[in-house]
C-alpha angles and dihedrals in degrees: 000000000000120000111254124230117194127200124205112199143165128200097338120111112169100056099046093049095047093042094051092047091049095049093046091061088067117088116237098028137075127196127202143151103282119243117216126187133148115347121210125202088252094049119154115196117233088210127083090198131022121190112204119206100149115034091103085074102032111056093190090061092052092053091046093051091058089057090047090053090049089055091056101266118141107235121200106231109023104250094207093058094039089055091053104041128100133175096247092055087048091057092048093048093047092051089050092057092051104259120140114251133166116265105270137186125189114222131208116251117276091224141003140219114279092252090067113097100213093199093058109018095051099047090116094054119102109236130219098023118233093247093170092059093044092050092046091054097046100031130202138315092046140166121238110200141151119278090224102025135117143178093056091285121156093004119152131187108212126189102186145006094276093053090046092053092048091051094043091052089061096054096080109179098355120115105232138195127214109213136183112258111237110213093210132196094195132024125200133187115195122202108211127198128181092352088276110063112071127175116191113206129184108247135192107212093184093061093024095231139127120239121213110224109176091175094054131255108219141046122267091248092052092046092052092051093046091050092047094047093046090051092050092049096049093042091050092048093043092233119155091182120038147125121230122196126204128190108203118214122173090345095307118117110219114200104234107167127008113143096090106127093170103044122187110268100166114138090225093062106025093045128236103277091050092042092057090050091052094049094047096045095045092047093047092049095046092048090050092050092048096048093045092049094235118184131203090226118096141155091282088071102070095201091062091073090065097053117109115270111276094027098083092073125195114309 
């Protein structure tokens, strides 16, 4: 019986079709859009590999993928980590491993749900905030953005204290970050597959579009650093599918955005040469995982040590 590879997707059309066609040319494996129904506590996944590109929007899928991983399936990306990550932790972790990031401060919520008794439930919260110290550390201009957001939603560029307060007042119950604005001279988005394959692409964040540059767009030294930093980030996060963005200022690549476990791979946005790379690398990696019997469970999940022999899989 061939090993089955399932794909969970949302609105996208071009990548799923091309990926499934590419995998199905390989003997010994079969790819399809995964089908998910009721999930019992003794569930055994029919898939050797599941590729997740939509569970950030469909909670049922996220819960199901944890069961699939428990049954020995290799899930791309790890649903346990994906459920736990946030952008602020990512910045702190990245700074710890020596990668340049903008100065960043996480801020308390502006407001809270009605059930919160502010007199009792917020007794541990410093109030008022030391805005002068925060602004001194980050500097202006700065970017105010959600600590767990994505898709450029609820992002404000602020140039002074007054603009910051006006923007902050609009954030209601969201946890926000105030981040140094990097006035970049080059911007790079890396598509990362399997923690090893990394494709740097020139990107225009203002118009949110990729730019095809067949003759190259950065020096060899910068490229080597970008590739090394993107690898370290993905390997530290445990992401097999990710996009990592760098804003380059004075030759230094600052990691701006890198917790994107379901990166855009549509041919209309990523452009045809890059699209073909994504399809080929994702197919090659998924096939390898299926044939090697890889499992999402490893020693970092303590419960895995108690599973019966043969059910832990290969991490």
